[in-house]
C-alpha positions as protocol buffer text, in pm:
chain_id: "A"
residue {
  index: 1
  type: MET
  ca { x: -16414 y: 8555 z: 5244 }
}
residue {
  index: 2
  type: ARG
  ca { x: -16196 y: 8299 z: 5073 }
}
residue {
  index: 3
  type: ILE
  ca { x: -16308 y: 8260 z: 4710 }
}
residue {
  index: 4
  type: LEU
  ca { x: -16183 y: 7977 z: 4486 }
}
residue {
  index: 5
  type: VAL
  ca { x: -16251 y: 8037 z: 4107 }
}
residue {
  index: 6
  type: LEU
  ca { x: -16244 y: 7732 z: 3881 }
}
residue {
  index: 7
  type: ASN
  ca { x: -16187 y: 7870 z: 3529 }
}
residue {
  index: 8
  type: GLY
  ca { x: -16306 y: 7591 z: 3309 }
}
residue {
  index: 9
  type: SER
  ca { x: -16209 y: 7767 z: 2984 }
}
residue {
  index: 10
  type: PRO
  ca { x: -15901 y: 7638 z: 2799 }
}
residue {
  index: 11
  type: LYS
  ca { x: -15839 y: 7999 z: 2696 }
}
residue {
  index: 12
  type: ARG
  ca { x: -15716 y: 8079 z: 3049 }
}
residue {
  index: 13
  type: GLU
  ca { x: -15707 y: 8460 z: 3102 }
}
residue {
  index: 14
  type: GLN
  ca { x: -15844 y: 8512 z: 2750 }
}
residue {
  index: 15
  type: SER
  ca { x: -16167 y: 8343 z: 2842 }
}
residue {
  index: 16
  type: ASP
  ca { x: -16484 y: 8529 z: 2735 }
}
residue {
  index: 17
  type: THR
  ca { x: -16653 y: 8404 z: 3041 }
}
residue {
  index: 18
  type: LEU
  ca { x: -16368 y: 8502 z: 3274 }
}
residue {
  index: 19
  type: HIS
  ca { x: -16429 y: 8872 z: 3171 }
}
residue {
  index: 20
  type: ILE
  ca { x: -16770 y: 8831 z: 3330 }
}
residue {
  index: 21
  type: THR
  ca { x: -16634 y: 8662 z: 3639 }
}
residue {
  index: 22
  type: GLN
  ca { x: -16360 y: 8925 z: 3688 }
}
residue {
  index: 23
  type: ALA
  ca { x: -16632 y: 9197 z: 3676 }
}
residue {
  index: 24
  type: PHE
  ca { x: -16831 y: 9004 z: 3944 }
}
residue {
  index: 25
  type: LEU
  ca { x: -16525 y: 8982 z: 4162 }
}
residue {
  index: 26
  type: GLU
  ca { x: -16450 y: 9350 z: 4125 }
}
residue {
  index: 27
  type: GLY
  ca { x: -16798 y: 9420 z: 4250 }
}
residue {
  index: 28
  type: MET
  ca { x: -16749 y: 9190 z: 4548 }
}
residue {
  index: 29
  type: ASN
  ca { x: -16421 y: 9360 z: 4629 }
}
residue {
  index: 30
  type: GLU
  ca { x: -16594 y: 9698 z: 4626 }
}
residue {
  index: 31
  type: ALA
  ca { x: -16813 y: 9580 z: 4907 }
}
residue {
  index: 32
  type: SER
  ca { x: -16525 y: 9422 z: 5104 }
}
residue {
  index: 33
  type: HIS
  ca { x: -16189 y: 9270 z: 5059 }
}
residue {
  index: 34
  type: HIS
  ca { x: -16178 y: 8900 z: 4970 }
}
residue {
  index: 35
  type: ASP
  ca { x: -15904 y: 8642 z: 4932 }
}
residue {
  index: 36
  type: ILE
  ca { x: -15935 y: 8526 z: 4569 }
}
residue {
  index: 37
  type: HIS
  ca { x: -15755 y: 8244 z: 4397 }
}
residue {
  index: 38
  type: ILE
  ca { x: -15812 y: 8154 z: 4037 }
}
residue {
  index: 39
  type: ILE
  ca { x: -15723 y: 7809 z: 3909 }
}
residue {
  index: 40
  type: HIS
  ca { x: -15702 y: 7758 z: 3536 }
}
residue {
  index: 41
  type: VAL
  ca { x: -15818 y: 7401 z: 3525 }
}
residue {
  index: 42
  type: ILE
  ca { x: -15664 y: 7332 z: 3191 }
}
residue {
  index: 43
  type: ASP
  ca { x: -15316 y: 7371 z: 3354 }
}
residue {
  index: 44
  type: SER
  ca { x: -15392 y: 7116 z: 3637 }
}
residue {
  index: 45
  type: HIS
  ca { x: -15303 y: 6758 z: 3614 }
}
residue {
  index: 46
  type: ILE
  ca { x: -15640 y: 6582 z: 3681 }
}
residue {
  index: 47
  type: ASN
  ca { x: -15685 y: 6222 z: 3576 }
}
residue {
  index: 48
  type: TYR
  ca { x: -16029 y: 6097 z: 3477 }
}
residue {
  index: 49
  type: CYS
  ca { x: -16235 y: 5931 z: 3742 }
}
residue {
  index: 50
  type: THR
  ca { x: -16240 y: 5550 z: 3679 }
}
residue {
  index: 51
  type: GLY
  ca { x: -16567 y: 5487 z: 3875 }
}
residue {
  index: 52
  type: CYS
  ca { x: -16388 y: 5243 z: 4116 }
}
residue {
  index: 53
  type: PHE
  ca { x: -16544 y: 5425 z: 4417 }
}
residue {
  index: 54
  type: SER
  ca { x: -16238 y: 5358 z: 4628 }
}
residue {
  index: 55
  type: CYS
  ca { x: -16243 y: 5708 z: 4749 }
}
residue {
  index: 56
  type: MET
  ca { x: -16603 y: 5677 z: 4877 }
}
residue {
  index: 57
  type: LYS
  ca { x: -16516 y: 5361 z: 5075 }
}
residue {
  index: 58
  type: ASN
  ca { x: -16194 y: 5437 z: 5238 }
}
residue {
  index: 59
  type: GLY
  ca { x: -16218 y: 5780 z: 5379 }
}
residue {
  index: 60
  type: GLY
  ca { x: -16173 y: 5992 z: 5074 }
}
residue {
  index: 61
  type: THR
  ca { x: -15845 y: 5871 z: 4932 }
}
residue {
  index: 62
  type: CYS
  ca { x: -15838 y: 5851 z: 4548 }
}
residue {
  index: 63
  type: ILE
  ca { x: -15627 y: 5609 z: 4358 }
}
residue {
  index: 64
  type: HIS
  ca { x: -15488 y: 5887 z: 4158 }
}
residue {
  index: 65
  type: GLU
  ca { x: -15199 y: 6097 z: 4285 }
}
residue {
  index: 66
  type: ASP
  ca { x: -15240 y: 6416 z: 4096 }
}
residue {
  index: 67
  type: ASP
  ca { x: -15329 y: 6777 z: 4155 }
}
residue {
  index: 68
  type: MET
  ca { x: -15682 y: 6693 z: 4260 }
}
residue {
  index: 69
  type: ARG
  ca { x: -15574 y: 6625 z: 4617 }
}
residue {
  index: 70
  type: ASN
  ca { x: -15458 y: 6983 z: 4670 }
}
residue {
  index: 71
  type: ILE
  ca { x: -15764 y: 7120 z: 4481 }
}
residue {
  index: 72
  type: LEU
  ca { x: -15998 y: 6933 z: 4711 }
}
residue {
  index: 73
  type: GLU
  ca { x: -15817 y: 7073 z: 5021 }
}
residue {
  index: 74
  type: GLU
  ca { x: -15852 y: 7417 z: 4877 }
}
residue {
  index: 75
  type: ILE
  ca { x: -16219 y: 7368 z: 4810 }
}
residue {
  index: 76
  type: LEU
  ca { x: -16282 y: 7268 z: 5158 }
}
residue {
  index: 77
  type: SER
  ca { x: -16092 y: 7563 z: 5299 }
}
residue {
  index: 78
  type: SER
  ca { x: -16290 y: 7814 z: 5087 }
}
residue {
  index: 79
  type: ASP
  ca { x: -16616 y: 7990 z: 5152 }
}
residue {
  index: 80
  type: LEU
  ca { x: -16734 y: 8048 z: 4791 }
}
residue {
  index: 81
  type: LEU
  ca { x: -16668 y: 7826 z: 4500 }
}
residue {
  index: 82
  type: ILE
  ca { x: -16712 y: 7994 z: 4157 }
}
residue {
  index: 83
  type: TRP
  ca { x: -16750 y: 7769 z: 3861 }
}
residue {
  index: 84
  type: SER
  ca { x: -16663 y: 7995 z: 3565 }
}
residue {
  index: 85
  type: PHE
  ca { x: -16693 y: 7828 z: 3224 }
}
residue {
  index: 86
  type: PRO
  ca { x: -16804 y: 7869 z: 2863 }
}
residue {
  index: 87
  type: LEU
  ca { x: -17082 y: 7644 z: 2742 }
}
residue {
  index: 88
  type: TYR
  ca { x: -16944 y: 7345 z: 2546 }
}
residue {
  index: 89
  type: CYS
  ca { x: -17204 y: 7114 z: 2391 }
}
residue {
  index: 90
  type: TYR
  ca { x: -17452 y: 7251 z: 2643 }
}
residue {
  index: 91
  type: GLY
  ca { x: -17242 y: 7163 z: 2943 }
}
residue {
  index: 92
  type: MET
  ca { x: -16897 y: 7212 z: 3102 }
}
residue {
  index: 93
  type: PRO
  ca { x: -16571 y: 7190 z: 2903 }
}
residue {
  index: 94
  type: ALA
  ca { x: -16405 y: 6842 z: 2953 }
}
residue {
  index: 95
  type: PRO
  ca { x: -16128 y: 6957 z: 3197 }
}
residue {
  index: 96
  type: LEU
  ca { x: -16375 y: 7105 z: 3433 }
}
residue {
  index: 97
  type: LYS
  ca { x: -16614 y: 6818 z: 3410 }
}
residue {
  index: 98
  type: ALA
  ca { x: -16317 y: 6596 z: 3497 }
}
residue {
  index: 99
  type: LEU
  ca { x: -16257 y: 6801 z: 3808 }
}
residue {
  index: 100
  type: LEU
  ca { x: -16633 y: 6782 z: 3893 }
}
residue {
  index: 101
  type: ASP
  ca { x: -16619 y: 6397 z: 3864 }
}
residue {
  index: 102
  type: ARG
  ca { x: -16312 y: 6392 z: 4092 }
}
residue {
  index: 103
  type: THR
  ca { x: -16501 y: 6559 z: 4380 }
}
residue {
  index: 104
  type: LEU
  ca { x: -16637 y: 6211 z: 4462 }
}
residue {
  index: 105
  type: PRO
  ca { x: -16407 y: 6176 z: 4768 }
}
residue {
  index: 106
  type: LEU
  ca { x: -16612 y: 6439 z: 4945 }
}
residue {
  index: 107
  type: SER
  ca { x: -16895 y: 6189 z: 4957 }
}
residue {
  index: 108
  type: SER
  ca { x: -16951 y: 5834 z: 5083 }
}
residue {
  index: 109
  type: MET
  ca { x: -17131 y: 5540 z: 4926 }
}
residue {
  index: 110
  type: ALA
  ca { x: -17415 y: 5577 z: 5180 }
}
residue {
  index: 111
  type: MET
  ca { x: -17735 y: 5746 z: 5054 }
}
residue {
  index: 112
  type: GLN
  ca { x: -17997 y: 5950 z: 5236 }
}
residue {
  index: 113
  type: LYS
  ca { x: -18330 y: 6087 z: 5118 }
}
residue {
  index: 114
  type: ALA
  ca { x: -18347 y: 6463 z: 5058 }
}
residue {
  index: 115
  type: GLY
  ca { x: -18693 y: 6580 z: 4972 }
}
residue {
  index: 116
  type: ASP
  ca { x: -18811 y: 6366 z: 4671 }
}
residue {
  index: 117
  type: ARG
  ca { x: -18455 y: 6248 z: 4574 }
}
residue {
  index: 118
  type: TYR
  ca { x: -18160 y: 6066 z: 4717 }
}
residue {
  index: 119
  type: GLU
  ca { x: -17812 y: 6206 z: 4765 }
}
residue {
  index: 120
  type: HIS
  ca { x: -17483 y: 6068 z: 4894 }
}
residue {
  index: 121
  type: VAL
  ca { x: -17384 y: 6127 z: 5256 }
}
residue {
  index: 122
  type: GLY
  ca { x: -17076 y: 6340 z: 5284 }
}
residue {
  index: 123
  type: GLN
  ca { x: -16747 y: 6223 z: 5426 }
}
residue {
  index: 124
  type: ALA
  ca { x: -16620 y: 6576 z: 5454 }
}
residue {
  index: 125
  type: ASP
  ca { x: -16784 y: 6877 z: 5601 }
}
residue {
  index: 126
  type: PHE
  ca { x: -16855 y: 7118 z: 5323 }
}
residue {
  index: 127
  type: SER
  ca { x: -17181 y: 7262 z: 5460 }
}
residue {
  index: 128
  type: HIS
  ca { x: -17015 y: 7610 z: 5484 }
}
residue {
  index: 129
  type: LEU
  ca { x: -16960 y: 7635 z: 5113 }
}
residue {
  index: 130
  type: ARG
  ca { x: -17156 y: 7852 z: 4877 }
}
residue {
  index: 131
  type: TYR
  ca { x: -17158 y: 7798 z: 4497 }
}
residue {
  index: 132
  type: LEU
  ca { x: -17180 y: 8028 z: 4208 }
}
residue {
  index: 133
  type: MET
  ca { x: -17202 y: 7930 z: 3842 }
}
residue {
  index: 134
  type: ILE
  ca { x: -17106 y: 8191 z: 3578 }
}
residue {
  index: 135
  type: CYS
  ca { x: -17148 y: 8064 z: 3223 }
}
residue {
  index: 136
  type: GLY
  ca { x: -17132 y: 8234 z: 2885 }
}
residue {
  index: 137
  type: CYS
  ca { x: -17222 y: 8106 z: 2556 }
}
residue {
  index: 138
  type: GLY
  ca { x: -17169 y: 8203 z: 2190 }
}
residue {
  index: 139
  type: PHE
  ca { x: -17529 y: 8179 z: 2095 }
}
residue {
  index: 140
  type: PRO
  ca { x: -17739 y: 8498 z: 2079 }
}
residue {
  index: 141
  type: ASN
  ca { x: -18003 y: 8400 z: 2335 }
}
residue {
  index: 142
  type: SER
  ca { x: -18040 y: 8202 z: 2662 }
}
residue {
  index: 143
  type: ARG
  ca { x: -18337 y: 7996 z: 2563 }
}
residue {
  index: 144
  type: HIS
  ca { x: -18274 y: 7624 z: 2490 }
}
residue {
  index: 145
  type: ASN
  ca { x: -17897 y: 7663 z: 2548 }
}
residue {
  index: 146
  type: PHE
  ca { x: -17809 y: 7679 z: 2919 }
}
residue {
  index: 147
  type: GLU
  ca { x: -18080 y: 7447 z: 3062 }
}
residue {
  index: 148
  type: PRO
  ca { x: -17863 y: 7126 z: 3075 }
}
residue {
  index: 149
  type: ALA
  ca { x: -17572 y: 7296 z: 3249 }
}
residue {
  index: 150
  type: VAL
  ca { x: -17802 y: 7473 z: 3493 }
}
residue {
  index: 151
  type: ALA
  ca { x: -17991 y: 7155 z: 3577 }
}
residue {
  index: 152
  type: GLN
  ca { x: -17669 y: 6964 z: 3647 }
}
residue {
  index: 153
  type: PHE
  ca { x: -17538 y: 7248 z: 3868 }
}
residue {
  index: 154
  type: ARG
  ca { x: -17855 y: 7262 z: 4057 }
}
residue {
  index: 155
  type: LEU
  ca { x: -17846 y: 6883 z: 4118 }
}
residue {
  index: 156
  type: CYS
  ca { x: -17486 y: 6880 z: 4220 }
}
residue {
  index: 157
  type: PHE
  ca { x: -17521 y: 7181 z: 4442 }
}
residue {
  index: 158
  type: PRO
  ca { x: -17884 y: 7180 z: 4562 }
}
residue {
  index: 159
  type: SER
  ca { x: -17846 y: 7451 z: 4823 }
}
residue {
  index: 160
  type: ASN
  ca { x: -17655 y: 7773 z: 4860 }
}
residue {
  index: 161
  type: HIS
  ca { x: -17612 y: 7822 z: 4484 }
}
residue {
  index: 162
  type: THR
  ca { x: -17654 y: 8120 z: 4250 }
}
residue {
  index: 163
  type: ILE
  ca { x: -17647 y: 8097 z: 3871 }
}
residue {
  index: 164
  type: ILE
  ca { x: -17544 y: 8372 z: 3615 }
}
residue {
  index: 165
  type: THR
  ca { x: -17574 y: 8301 z: 3241 }
}
residue {
  index: 166
  type: VAL
  ca { x: -17481 y: 8530 z: 2967 }
}
residue {
  index: 167
  type: PRO
  ca { x: -17538 y: 8488 z: 2593 }
}
residue {
  index: 168
  type: GLU
  ca { x: -17332 y: 8655 z: 2321 }
}
residue {
  index: 169
  type: SER
  ca { x: -17027 y: 8621 z: 2546 }
}
residue {
  index: 170
  type: PRO
  ca { x: -16757 y: 8637 z: 2261 }
}
residue {
  index: 171
  type: MET
  ca { x: -16842 y: 9001 z: 2242 }
}
residue {
  index: 172
  type: PHE
  ca { x: -16650 y: 9059 z: 2566 }
}
residue {
  index: 173
  type: ASN
  ca { x: -16318 y: 8979 z: 2387 }
}
residue {
  index: 174
  type: ALA
  ca { x: -16406 y: 9230 z: 2103 }
}
residue {
  index: 175
  type: PRO
  ca { x: -16286 y: 9583 z: 2181 }
}
residue {
  index: 176
  type: GLU
  ca { x: -16528 y: 9723 z: 1905 }
}
residue {
  index: 177
  type: ALA
  ca { x: -16816 y: 9593 z: 2112 }
}
residue {
  index: 178
  type: ALA
  ca { x: -16731 y: 9793 z: 2428 }
}
residue {
  index: 179
  type: ILE
  ca { x: -17038 y: 10021 z: 2373 }
}
residue {
  index: 180
  type: VAL
  ca { x: -17257 y: 9725 z: 2468 }
}
residue {
  index: 181
  type: THR
  ca { x: -17027 y: 9510 z: 2680 }
}
residue {
  index: 182
  type: GLU
  ca { x: -16917 y: 9771 z: 2924 }
}
residue {
  index: 183
  type: PRO
  ca { x: -17276 y: 9841 z: 3040 }
}
residue {
  index: 184
  type: ARG
  ca { x: -17327 y: 9470 z: 3075 }
}
residue {
  index: 185
  type: LEU
  ca { x: -17011 y: 9428 z: 3278 }
}
residue {
  index: 186
  type: SER
  ca { x: -17135 y: 9719 z: 3502 }
}
residue {
  index: 187
  type: LEU
  ca { x: -17447 y: 9518 z: 3574 }
}
residue {
  index: 188
  type: VAL
  ca { x: -17239 y: 9202 z: 3660 }
}
residue {
  index: 189
  type: LYS
  ca { x: -17019 y: 9418 z: 3890 }
}
residue {
  index: 190
  type: GLN
  ca { x: -17343 y: 9543 z: 4054 }
}
residue {
  index: 191
  type: ALA
  ca { x: -17440 y: 9183 z: 4105 }
}
residue {
  index: 192
  type: GLY
  ca { x: -17107 y: 9112 z: 4266 }
}
residue {
  index: 193
  type: THR
  ca { x: -17147 y: 9395 z: 4514 }
}
residue {
  index: 194
  type: GLN
  ca { x: -17500 y: 9286 z: 4597 }
}
residue {
  index: 195
  type: TYR
  ca { x: -17390 y: 8930 z: 4649 }
}
residue {
  index: 196
  type: ALA
  ca { x: -17104 y: 9034 z: 4872 }
}
residue {
  index: 197
  type: GLU
  ca { x: -17342 y: 9245 z: 5084 }
}
residue {
  index: 198
  type: THR
  ca { x: -17645 y: 9019 z: 5104 }
}
residue {
  index: 199
  type: GLY
  ca { x: -17548 y: 8667 z: 4972 }
}
residue {
  index: 200
  type: GLU
  ca { x: -17810 y: 8709 z: 4709 }
}
residue {
  index: 201
  type: ILE
  ca { x: -17875 y: 8865 z: 4374 }
}
residue {
  index: 202
  type: ASP
  ca { x: -18210 y: 9021 z: 4271 }
}
residue {
  index: 203
  type: GLN
  ca { x: -18385 y: 8804 z: 4019 }
}
residue {
  index: 204
  type: ALA
  ca { x: -18463 y: 9109 z: 3811 }
}
residue {
  index: 205
  type: LEU
  ca { x: -18086 y: 9195 z: 3790 }
}
residue {
  index: 206
  type: LEU
  ca { x: -18000 y: 8831 z: 3697 }
}
residue {
  index: 207
  type: ASP
  ca { x: -18270 y: 8833 z: 3431 }
}
residue {
  index: 208
  type: GLU
  ca { x: -18130 y: 9158 z: 3277 }
}
residue {
  index: 209
  type: ILE
  ca { x: -17773 y: 9022 z: 3277 }
}
residue {
  index: 210
  type: GLY
  ca { x: -17896 y: 8720 z: 3094 }
}
residue {
  index: 211
  type: THR
  ca { x: -18060 y: 8913 z: 2806 }
}
residue {
  index: 212
  type: PRO
  ca { x: -17891 y: 8965 z: 2470 }
}
residue {
  index: 213
  type: MET
  ca { x: -17662 y: 9274 z: 2445 }
}
residue {
  index: 214
  type: ILE
  ca { x: -17768 y: 9330 z: 2086 }
}
residue {
  index: 215
  type: ASN
  ca { x: -18049 y: 9214 z: 1865 }
}
residue {
  index: 216
  type: GLU
  ca { x: -18032 y: 8837 z: 1821 }
}
residue {
  index: 217
  type: GLU
  ca { x: -18053 y: 8850 z: 1444 }
}
residue {
  index: 218
  type: GLN
  ca { x: -17794 y: 9120 z: 1420 }
}
residue {
  index: 219
  type: TYR
  ca { x: -17550 y: 8919 z: 1642 }
}
residue {
  index: 220
  type: ALA
  ca { x: -17599 y: 8607 z: 1430 }
}
residue {
  index: 221
  type: ALA
  ca { x: -17534 y: 8806 z: 1115 }
}
residue {
  index: 222
  type: ILE
  ca { x: -17208 y: 8952 z: 1262 }
}
residue {
  index: 223
  type: VAL
  ca { x: -17087 y: 8606 z: 1361 }
}
residue {
  index: 224
  type: ASN
  ca { x: -17173 y: 8457 z: 1025 }
}
residue {
  index: 225
  type: GLY
  ca { x: -17020 y: 8735 z: 836 }
}
residue {
  index: 226
  type: GLY
  ca { x: -16685 y: 8681 z: 1019 }
}
residue {
  index: 227
  type: MET
  ca { x: -16655 y: 8314 z: 941 }
}
């Protein structure tokens, strides 16, 4: 399987969320070998979408000549697209959102009804793609934090998607927190193996991964004490 990881964190390899993603990939590779490429989006030259819709009218050619052309080609040649990012203002970091906006060339202006909503008709065939969102946040719980990002991801990728959310993610960059982060990464690794073998992750396992690693009040006190 060809896997493209879009790391949306400006911290690159030091991303808290990338620790989670790497554990997931390790689990996948335990089941079978995969061809994995990680793009640190912050290092790519991606201009902002101007909303001119030229790409949706002329066969997918954008007015911008930047790294997005090669990224789109790599997306279409992949089997699994992993969106790995920390929660910024309840959504994606700006560089990753710019990349998402620039996927417009994959669609045309034409619309079709899908269930109770409308969607654009594709100008490229990406029906083979599967999508995985891995998102960490610095708050001590998942409630009333991840919902906007999850809603956007589900609307952008209404089928073949899986979502992993993890609170208290800064702890993955704290060596002294290994006593609680290592067991959590083991669960994520288990999820990766399960996904590679079945294409799905048990909801009970996803729920467990999304729970706080330590007591919410204790975590908040630690963060506040370190300010």
